[in-house]
N, C-alpha and C positions, 0 to 999 in steps of 0.2 A: 846243645852248649848254649849257656847265657852269656850274651854280652851286656856289659856294664859300660855307662858313660860318666866320665867324670870331667868336670870343668878345671884346667891347671892354671894356678896362679902364675903372674909374669916372672916372680923370682923361682918358679919350679919348672919352667920349661925345658930345663936340661934332660927332663924324663923323654923328652921327643927327640933327642939327638939321634938315636940309632933308626928311628922310623923315618925321619927326616932324611937323612942320608939314604936310605933306601928309595925314598921318592926321587932323589936326585940321580940316583943310579938306573931307576925304572924309566925316568924320562929320558937319560940319554941312550939307554937300549931301544927306545921307541924312535928316536930322532933320525930323520933322513935328511936333515938339512943342519949343517954344523954342529954335530954332536959334541965336537971339541969344547963348545963354549960351556958345557957341563962340567969340564974339568976341576973348575975353580968354583964350582957350586956346593954348598954343604951346609951343615947346620949352622956354623959359625957366619958364613956369608949370605945366607938367605934369611933364614929364621930368625937368628939371634939378633942379627942387624936390624932386621925389620922391627922385631920387638922394641928395640931401643929407641929407633927413629919415628915410631908411631904414636899417636896421641893416647889411643886406646887400644887394647889386645884382646883377643879371645880365643882361647886354645881350648879344645874338648879332645880327649882322647877315647877311644874305645877299647875295651879290655876283654880278653877271653882267659879264663883263669890267671888273673892278675897280670897277664902279658899284654903289652899294648899292640894292638893288631891293627890300628887305624887311627888317624888324627886329622883335625882341621885347625887350622890358624887364620882367623880373620882379623882385620885391623881397621882401625878409623886413622887417617894420616893426612896431612897437608897434600894437597894434590901436586904441589912442587916436587915431593919425594919421587914421582913417577916422572921426572923429566931431570935426567942424571948423565954422568959420564958414560954409563953403559947404553942408555938408549931412552927414548921418549915413547911412552907406553899408550899415551892417548893424547888427542887435542885438549890441552888444558883449558883453550878459550870455549870449549863446549860445556864445561863443567859450572854449574850455577853458584857453587858456594867454595869456600876456601879447603874444605875436606872432603875426602872421598871415602867410600867403603870399599874394601877389598877383600874377597875370599882368596887368601894368598898361597897357602899350602894344604893340599887335600891329598890324603893317601890311605889306600886300603890294601893290606897284604894279599897276595894271591892266596886264595883258599878260603878267604873271607868276603870275596866280591860277589855281587848279585844276591845278597842275602839282606839287603835293606839298610845296612849300617851306613852307607853313603848319603841315602836319604835322611835318615836321623840326624846325622852330623850335618848336611846341607840345611835343613830347615832349623836347627839349633843356631847355625850361623847366621841364616837371614833373620831369624826373629831378633838376634841380638843387633845385627847391622840396623834393622829398622827401627830400634830402640833410640837412635839419636836422631832427632827432629831437624836439626840443622844439615844432616847428610841426605841428599837427593839422588847421588849418583854412586853406582855400584858397579865393580869391575872384577873379572876373573881373567887371567893371563894362561892361556892353554899351550904347551909347548907342541912343536911340530911334531907329527906322528902319533900325538896321543887321541887318535880320533874317538875312542870310546868316552873320554872326558868331555871331549868337544860336544858330542851327542848328549851326554847327560846333563850338561848345564844348559844346552839349547833347550831340552825337554823340561827344565826348570823355569823357564822364562827368559834366559840370556840371550842375545843376539849379537851376531857378528858386528863388530865395531870397525877394527882396521888390523893390518897386520904391522908387527914389529921386526926390524931386522930382516927386512927381505922375507918374511915368512918364519923365521926362528920361533917367534911367538905370535899367536892370534890373540888379540883382546876381544872379550866378548862384554857387552854392557847390559845392564838389567834392562828388559824389554821397555819399560815405561820411559827409559832415558836414551833410546838408541839414537845415535846421530852418526851415519857412517861418514868416515873420513879417508883422506888418502895414505897410504902406507908410511909409516914412520921409519927414520933411517938411525943408525947409529950415530952417534955425535963425533 
């Protein structure tokens, strides 16, 4: 089976609705701490709102037979976006510049995992993120229970930074900018 990769324009991210909603359901199915927080998380509240509030967006889909089987969404956004009514995701005082890079949504459908698709999407995202010279801090946020994702990102150079919402989320920071901080709580 041939996998093709396509960059999606911001105005066309609607094509990711189904796979993004699958990501939210998958994360909830793995969560052992506060899975009910996923009840209000979906394409509209997570991906679409992020696309609208970010300065730059990068979405790539992986397709098998014209069906989307995986996607990644990354963004460049003001660091203040990550200190909101839901939570504070990292210590803003440790970020050198006004903007941060974030590998925000990443999902591969069951049956397509373990075939290298994740590495291709990850590499495309990191190459894009590193194309912004004013951005020096890169983050990924892993939901509790998703140990395979945590291990994947750590194998790719991300390291533990802090816990959010008593461990609902683990913040990982790209290794050249890791500065551990105390757990961050809800507002």
